[in-house]
C-alpha positions as CSV (number, residue, x, y, z in Angstrom):
1,X,0.0,0.0,0.0
2,X,2.9,2.4,0.7
3,X,3.9,3.1,-3.0
4,X,0.2,3.7,-3.8
5,X,-0.1,6.6,-1.3
6,X,2.0,9.3,-3.2
7,X,0.7,7.9,-6.5
8,X,-2.9,8.5,-5.6
9,X,-2.1,12.0,-4.3
10,X,-0.4,12.9,-7.6
11,X,-3.0,11.3,-9.8
12,X,-5.7,13.3,-7.9
13,X,-3.8,16.4,-9.1
14,X,-3.7,15.2,-12.7
15,X,0.0,14.3,-12.6
16,X,0.8,10.7,-13.5
17,X,4.6,11.1,-13.3
18,X,7.1,10.4,-10.6
19,X,10.0,12.8,-11.3
20,X,9.1,14.8,-14.4
21,X,11.6,16.2,-16.9
22,X,13.3,18.6,-14.5
23,X,16.0,16.6,-12.7
24,X,19.7,16.0,-13.1
25,X,19.3,12.2,-13.7
26,X,16.9,12.9,-16.6
27,X,19.4,15.4,-17.9
28,X,22.2,12.8,-17.8
29,X,20.0,10.2,-19.6
30,X,19.1,12.8,-22.4
31,X,22.7,14.0,-22.7
32,X,24.7,10.8,-22.7
33,X,22.3,8.3,-24.2
34,X,20.0,8.0,-27.2
35,X,16.3,8.4,-27.8
36,X,15.6,4.7,-26.9
37,X,17.1,5.1,-23.4
38,X,15.2,8.3,-22.9
39,X,12.0,6.5,-23.8
40,X,12.8,3.8,-21.2
41,X,13.4,6.5,-18.6
42,X,10.1,8.1,-19.5
43,X,8.3,4.7,-19.1
44,X,10.0,4.2,-15.7
45,X,8.9,7.7,-14.6
46,X,5.3,7.0,-15.7
47,X,5.1,3.5,-14.1
48,X,6.5,4.6,-10.7
49,X,4.3,7.7,-10.8
50,X,1.2,5.5,-11.4
51,X,2.0,3.1,-8.5
52,X,3.4,0.2,-10.5
53,X,5.9,-0.8,-7.7
54,X,2.9,-1.9,-5.6
55,X,2.1,-4.5,-8.3
56,X,5.7,-5.7,-8.2
57,X,5.6,-6.0,-4.4
58,X,2.4,-7.9,-4.6
59,X,3.8,-10.4,-7.1
60,X,7.0,-10.9,-5.1
61,X,5.1,-11.4,-1.8
62,X,2.6,-13.9,-3.4
63,X,5.3,-16.0,-5.1
64,X,8.0,-15.6,-2.5
65,X,10.9,-16.9,-4.5
66,X,14.3,-15.9,-3.1
67,X,15.4,-14.4,-6.4
68,X,12.2,-12.4,-6.9
69,X,12.2,-11.1,-3.4
70,X,15.8,-10.0,-3.6
71,X,15.3,-8.4,-7.0
72,X,12.2,-6.5,-5.7
73,X,13.9,-5.3,-2.5
74,X,16.9,-4.1,-4.5
75,X,14.7,-2.3,-7.0
76,X,12.8,-0.5,-4.2
77,X,16.0,0.7,-2.6
78,X,17.3,1.8,-6.0
79,X,14.1,3.7,-6.9
80,X,14.1,5.3,-3.4
81,X,17.7,6.5,-4.0
82,X,16.8,7.9,-7.4
83,X,13.9,9.8,-5.9
84,X,16.0,11.2,-3.2
85,X,18.7,12.4,-5.6
86,X,16.1,14.0,-7.8
87,X,14.5,15.8,-4.8
88,X,17.8,17.1,-3.4
89,X,19.3,18.3,-6.8
90,X,16.3,19.5,-8.8
91,X,17.4,23.1,-8.7
92,X,20.7,22.2,-10.4
93,X,18.9,20.8,-13.5
94,X,20.5,22.0,-16.8
95,X,17.7,20.8,-19.0
96,X,17.4,22.6,-22.3
97,X,15.6,21.8,-25.6
98,X,12.0,20.9,-26.0
99,X,9.9,18.3,-24.1
100,X,9.7,14.9,-25.7
101,X,6.9,12.6,-24.6
102,X,6.1,14.7,-21.5
103,X,3.0,16.9,-21.9
104,X,4.2,20.6,-22.2
105,X,0.9,21.8,-20.6
106,X,2.0,20.2,-17.3
107,X,5.6,21.3,-17.1
108,X,6.3,24.4,-19.1
109,X,5.4,27.9,-17.7
110,X,3.2,30.1,-19.9
111,X,5.0,32.2,-22.4
112,X,8.1,30.0,-22.6
113,X,9.9,29.9,-25.9
114,X,11.5,26.8,-27.4
115,X,14.2,25.7,-26.6
116,X,13.2,25.6,-23.0
117,X,15.7,25.9,-20.2
118,X,15.7,24.7,-16.6
119,X,14.2,27.9,-15.2
120,X,11.2,27.6,-17.5
121,X,10.2,24.1,-16.3
122,X,7.7,23.7,-13.5
123,X,7.6,20.9,-10.9
124,X,3.9,20.0,-10.4
125,X,2.7,17.4,-8.1
126,X,4.2,16.3,-4.8
127,X,8.0,16.1,-4.1
128,X,9.7,12.9,-5.4
129,X,11.0,12.6,-1.8
130,X,7.6,11.2,-0.8
131,X,8.0,8.4,-3.3
132,X,11.5,7.8,-2.1
133,X,10.3,7.5,1.5
134,X,7.5,5.1,0.5
135,X,9.6,2.9,-1.7
136,X,12.5,2.8,0.9
137,X,10.1,1.9,3.7
138,X,8.5,-0.8,1.5
139,X,12.0,-2.2,0.8
140,X,12.9,-2.3,4.5
141,X,9.6,-4.0,5.4
142,X,10.2,-6.7,2.7
143,X,13.8,-7.1,3.8
144,X,12.8,-7.6,7.4
145,X,9.7,-9.8,7.0
146,X,10.2,-11.7,3.8
147,X,13.9,-11.9,2.8
148,X,15.2,-14.6,5.1
149,X,18.9,-14.0,5.5
150,X,21.5,-16.8,5.6
151,X,22.0,-18.5,9.0
152,X,25.4,-16.8,9.5
153,X,24.1,-13.3,8.8
154,X,22.6,-11.3,11.7
155,X,19.4,-9.5,10.9
156,X,20.3,-6.1,12.3
157,X,23.5,-6.1,10.2
158,X,21.4,-6.3,7.1
159,X,19.2,-3.5,8.3
160,X,22.2,-1.3,9.0
161,X,23.7,-2.1,5.6
162,X,20.4,-1.1,3.9
163,X,20.1,2.1,5.8
164,X,23.8,3.0,5.0
165,X,23.2,2.4,1.3
166,X,20.1,4.5,1.3
167,X,21.9,7.4,3.1
168,X,24.8,7.2,0.7
169,X,22.4,7.2,-2.3
170,X,20.7,10.3,-0.9
171,X,23.7,12.3,0.2
172,X,26.6,11.6,-2.2
173,X,25.0,12.8,-5.4
174,X,23.9,16.0,-3.6
175,X,27.5,16.5,-2.4
176,X,28.8,15.9,-5.9
177,X,26.7,19.0,-7.0
178,X,28.4,21.3,-4.5
179,X,28.9,24.8,-5.7
180,X,32.1,25.5,-7.6
181,X,34.0,28.7,-8.3
182,X,32.3,31.6,-10.0
183,X,34.4,33.8,-12.3
184,X,34.2,37.5,-11.7
185,X,33.4,38.8,-15.2
186,X,33.8,42.5,-14.3
187,X,36.9,43.7,-16.1
188,X,38.8,46.8,-15.0
189,X,38.4,49.9,-17.1
190,X,41.5,51.1,-19.1
191,X,41.7,54.3,-17.0
192,X,41.7,52.2,-13.8
193,X,44.7,50.3,-15.1
194,X,46.5,53.5,-16.3
195,X,46.1,55.1,-12.9
196,X,47.1,52.0,-11.0
197,X,43.8,51.5,-9.3
198,X,43.4,48.1,-10.8
199,X,45.6,45.3,-12.1
200,X,45.1,44.1,-15.7
201,X,43.2,40.8,-16.0
202,X,43.2,38.2,-18.7
203,X,40.5,35.6,-18.9
204,X,41.1,32.0,-20.1
205,X,39.1,30.7,-23.1
206,X,36.7,28.8,-20.7
207,X,36.2,32.0,-18.6
208,X,35.5,34.0,-21.7
209,X,32.7,31.6,-22.6
210,X,31.3,31.6,-19.1
211,X,31.2,35.4,-19.0
212,X,29.6,35.5,-22.5
213,X,26.6,33.7,-21.1
214,X,26.0,36.0,-18.2
215,X,23.8,39.0,-19.0
216,X,22.3,39.7,-22.4
217,X,23.8,37.4,-25.1
218,X,23.8,38.1,-28.9
219,X,22.6,34.6,-29.8
220,X,19.0,33.6,-29.0
221,X,19.8,29.9,-29.1
222,X,21.9,30.0,-25.9
223,X,20.6,30.2,-22.3
224,X,21.6,33.2,-20.2
225,X,22.8,32.2,-16.7
226,X,22.7,34.3,-13.5
227,X,25.9,35.8,-12.3
228,X,25.9,33.4,-9.3
229,X,25.8,30.2,-11.5
230,X,29.0,28.1,-10.9
231,X,31.4,28.0,-13.9
232,X,31.1,24.2,-14.0
233,X,27.4,24.4,-14.7
234,X,27.8,26.9,-17.5
235,X,30.7,24.8,-19.0
236,X,28.7,21.6,-18.8
237,X,25.9,23.4,-20.8
238,X,28.5,24.7,-23.3
239,X,30.1,21.3,-23.8
240,X,26.7,19.7,-24.4
241,X,26.1,22.3,-27.1
242,X,29.6,21.6,-28.4
243,X,28.5,17.9,-28.9
244,X,25.5,19.0,-30.8
245,X,27.6,21.3,-33.0
246,X,30.2,18.6,-33.6
247,X,27.7,15.9,-34.5
248,X,25.9,18.2,-36.8
249,X,22.9,15.8,-36.9
250,X,20.1,17.4,-38.8
251,X,17.5,15.4,-36.8
252,X,19.0,16.5,-33.5
253,X,19.2,20.1,-34.6
254,X,15.6,20.0,-35.8
255,X,14.4,18.4,-32.6
256,X,16.2,21.0,-30.4
257,X,15.2,23.8,-32.9
258,X,18.7,25.1,-33.0
259,X,20.5,26.6,-36.0
260,X,24.1,25.2,-36.0
261,X,25.5,28.4,-37.5
262,X,24.2,30.4,-34.5
263,X,26.3,28.3,-32.1
264,X,29.6,28.6,-34.0
265,X,30.9,32.0,-32.7
266,X,29.5,31.7,-29.1
267,X,31.2,28.2,-28.7
268,X,34.5,29.0,-30.5
269,X,36.4,29.4,-27.2
270,X,35.6,25.9,-25.9
271,X,34.6,23.8,-29.0
272,X,37.2,22.6,-31.5
273,X,34.6,22.2,-34.3
274,X,33.4,25.7,-33.9
275,X,36.9,27.1,-33.5
276,X,37.9,25.5,-36.8
277,X,35.1,27.3,-38.7
278,X,35.8,30.6,-37.0
279,X,39.5,30.5,-37.8
280,X,38.8,29.6,-41.4
281,X,36.4,32.6,-41.7
282,X,38.9,34.9,-40.0
283,X,41.6,33.8,-42.4
284,X,39.3,34.6,-45.3
285,X,38.4,38.0,-43.9
286,X,42.1,38.8,-43.3
287,X,42.8,38.0,-47.0
288,X,39.9,40.2,-48.1
289,X,41.1,43.1,-45.9
290,X,44.7,42.7,-47.1
291,X,43.5,42.8,-50.7
292,X,41.4,45.9,-50.0
293,X,44.4,47.6,-48.3
294,X,46.7,46.8,-51.2
295,X,44.1,48.1,-53.6
296,X,43.8,51.4,-51.6
297,X,47.6,51.7,-51.4
298,X,47.8,51.3,-55.2
299,X,45.2,53.9,-55.7
300,X,47.0,56.5,-53.6
301,X,50.3,55.6,-55.3
302,X,48.6,56.4,-58.6
303,X,47.3,59.8,-57.6
304,X,49.1,62.7,-59.3
305,X,51.9,64.3,-57.4
306,X,51.6,68.0,-56.6
307,X,54.2,70.1,-58.3
308,X,54.3,73.4,-56.4
309,X,54.9,76.7,-58.2
310,X,56.9,78.1,-55.3
311,X,59.3,76.5,-52.8
312,X,57.7,75.0,-49.7
313,X,59.2,75.1,-46.2
314,X,58.0,71.5,-45.7
315,X,56.0,69.0,-47.9
316,X,54.7,65.6,-46.7
317,X,52.9,63.1,-49.0
318,X,51.3,60.5,-46.7
319,X,52.5,57.1,-47.8
320,X,49.5,55.2,-46.6
321,X,45.8,55.9,-47.3
322,X,44.0,57.6,-44.4
323,X,40.4,57.3,-43.3
324,X,37.9,58.9,-40.9
325,X,35.1,57.4,-38.8
326,X,32.6,60.1,-39.5
327,X,34.2,62.2,-42.3
328,X,35.9,65.0,-40.2
329,X,39.5,65.8,-39.6
330,X,40.0,68.5,-36.9
331,X,42.4,70.2,-34.6
332,X,41.9,71.2,-30.9
333,X,44.4,73.8,-29.6
334,X,44.6,75.9,-26.5
335,X,42.4,76.4,-23.5
336,X,38.7,76.5,-24.2
337,X,39.1,74.9,-27.6
338,X,37.5,71.6,-26.4
339,X,34.5,73.5,-25.1
340,X,33.8,75.0,-28.6
341,X,32.3,73.0,-31.4
342,X,33.5,73.1,-35.0
343,X,31.0,73.9,-37.7
344,X,30.3,70.5,-39.3
345,X,28.2,72.0,-42.1
346,X,30.0,75.0,-43.5
347,X,28.5,76.8,-46.4
348,X,31.6,76.0,-48.6
349,X,31.1,72.3,-47.8
350,X,34.8,71.6,-47.1
351,X,36.4,73.6,-44.2
352,X,35.6,75.7,-41.2
353,X,37.7,77.4,-38.5
354,X,37.6,79.2,-35.3
355,X,40.2,80.0,-32.7
356,X,42.1,76.8,-31.9
357,X,39.8,74.6,-34.0
358,X,40.1,73.7,-37.7
359,X,37.8,71.2,-39.3
360,X,38.0,69.6,-42.8
361,X,35.0,67.7,-44.0
362,X,35.4,64.6,-46.2
363,X,33.3,61.5,-47.1
364,X,33.5,58.9,-44.3
365,X,33.2,55.8,-46.6
366,X,36.2,56.4,-48.9
367,X,40.0,56.4,-48.3
368,X,41.9,59.7,-48.3
369,X,45.1,60.3,-50.2
370,X,46.7,63.3,-48.3
371,X,49.5,65.7,-49.1
372,X,50.4,68.5,-46.6
373,X,52.5,71.6,-47.5
374,X,53.7,74.5,-45.3
375,X,55.0,77.7,-46.8
376,X,56.8,80.8,-45.5
377,X,54.6,83.1,-47.7
378,X,51.4,82.9,-49.7
379,X,51.6,80.3,-52.6
380,X,49.9,80.8,-56.0
381,X,46.3,79.6,-56.2
382,X,45.8,76.4,-58.1
383,X,42.4,75.1,-59.1
384,X,43.1,72.8,-62.1
385,X,42.3,69.2,-61.3
386,X,40.4,70.0,-58.1
387,X,36.7,69.9,-57.3
388,X,36.9,72.3,-54.3
389,X,39.5,74.8,-53.3
390,X,38.6,76.9,-50.1
391,X,40.9,79.1,-48.1
392,X,40.1,80.2,-44.5
393,X,41.9,82.1,-41.7
394,X,43.0,80.2,-38.6
395,X,44.6,81.3,-35.3
396,X,47.0,78.7,-33.7
397,X,47.4,79.4,-30.0
398,X,49.9,76.5,-29.5
399,X,51.7,76.1,-32.8
400,X,50.2,72.6,-33.2
401,X,48.0,72.5,-36.3
402,X,47.5,68.7,-36.2
403,X,44.4,67.4,-38.0
404,X,43.2,64.1,-36.6
405,X,40.3,61.8,-36.0
406,X,40.5,60.3,-32.5
407,X,38.1,57.5,-33.3
408,X,39.8,56.1,-36.3
409,X,43.3,56.9,-35.0
410,X,44.2,59.0,-38.0
411,X,46.8,61.7,-37.1
412,X,48.3,64.0,-39.7
413,X,51.7,65.8,-39.3
414,X,51.8,69.3,-37.9
415,X,51.0,72.0,-40.4
416,X,52.5,74.9,-38.4
417,X,55.6,76.6,-39.6
418,X,58.4,75.3,-37.3
419,X,55.9,75.3,-34.4
420,X,55.0,79.0,-34.9
421,X,52.0,80.3,-33.0
422,X,49.7,82.9,-34.4
423,X,47.7,83.7,-37.5
424,X,47.7,81.3,-40.5
425,X,45.9,81.0,-43.8
426,X,44.8,77.4,-44.6
427,X,44.0,76.5,-48.2
428,X,42.3,73.1,-48.7
429,X,42.1,71.3,-52.1
430,X,39.7,68.4,-52.5
431,X,38.9,66.1,-55.4
432,X,37.4,62.7,-56.1
433,X,39.8,60.2,-57.6
434,X,38.3,57.5,-59.9
435,X,39.7,54.0,-59.6
436,X,39.1,50.7,-61.4
437,X,40.0,48.5,-58.5
438,X,38.0,47.3,-55.5
439,X,37.9,50.8,-54.0
440,X,36.2,52.2,-57.2
441,X,37.1,55.7,-56.1
442,X,38.9,57.7,-53.5
443,X,39.5,61.2,-52.2
444,X,42.5,63.5,-52.7
445,X,43.4,66.2,-50.2
446,X,46.0,68.9,-50.6
447,X,46.3,71.1,-47.5
448,X,48.5,74.2,-47.6
449,X,49.3,76.4,-44.6
450,X,51.2,79.7,-44.5
451,X,51.5,82.6,-42.0
452,X,49.0,85.3,-42.8
453,X,46.4,87.5,-41.1
454,X,42.7,87.7,-41.9
455,X,39.7,85.6,-41.2
456,X,38.0,86.1,-44.6
457,X,36.8,82.9,-46.3
458,X,37.7,82.6,-50.0
459,X,36.1,80.0,-52.2
460,X,38.4,79.6,-55.2
461,X,36.5,76.7,-56.6
462,X,33.4,74.8,-55.7
463,X,32.3,72.4,-58.3
464,X,29.3,70.3,-57.4
């Protein structure tokens, strides 16, 4: 009668199962065995939940053969241990995927999206521990009343051995799931390292994977874990997914409703099959980038060299193509310059200036081929071959006329005449440069600077 008591209570609540899908033993069966073993596990869950052990006990008691009695007693103790393990470790379940055979209406919370994870599974019905107590008590009764021990074996020794086995089955698996280390995923800021407030940290490949699954993740197929989840739990989940990725079984991927390509980059740190794909794609991207850089370099090498009509104090033709993040090269000089904002939309469409700030507007999506020239006196005006030629006045409070883009890292040489402070005239030449290679076209810049007073803007050429 004992195994029927929890079964009747569960059946009265509409739950015909003993453990349900949310337990670590069920996870192990699903992860390390096939569909056939999983079906057997489901059948065992359903039989025990419906009270089938009572029938087994009845048959053993009626027939009373030594083999059947021993097998039944052992089965009851084993089932009791399984129930205890499930009750003590249910919160550590790493279940993911979709329910197979189990009715989703019983175990999945409303609004859950496939693939389900452990936090989205419910545990209806009474605790499996009640089944464990009933089954263990039935086993002890059968052991004491029906299983006649050999003459040389003392009865209370058998009882103590049975109790010790039951305690070991209950406690050892729970101890095995003890909490492990939890990686601190908060990395120090660069300024904290520069100021000495924090030491630089480097994460291992496994730690990088663990940290990637804490907080919002870029891939919908992966479960996001709380910050307090032990690393070993997150890694076990990742290695399971690595097995799915490595096997690349279409039926398994369809059953789990997972796109293999969505697992590749998240698993690259811990999964060899994913790392191989990522490395191959990176090598291909590196080749493409190298080809584009070579093409841009060839384009700038092919741009016409400027032949000045008067001698310069200094002339620099940038060897490599330059680029900007948002199409602006600008200077910041002197106190208060950072508080002022350059005019990003000047009427001439090319250059604007104010005290300590000079801004040159270009197209952000094309490389720049740049030449810089500094003169001791005003050079002749040249417009041939240029789309725009604009000259503005500029006051340099620090003698550092350095055009740069802090985001892209582009920094041009100083245009000031030997570091001279004071008034300058800046003449900017701009033209599109057609190209038949991958870049298709680029931009040419010739920037002249010479000492001179006056803030008047002069547009020498402005071809649309």
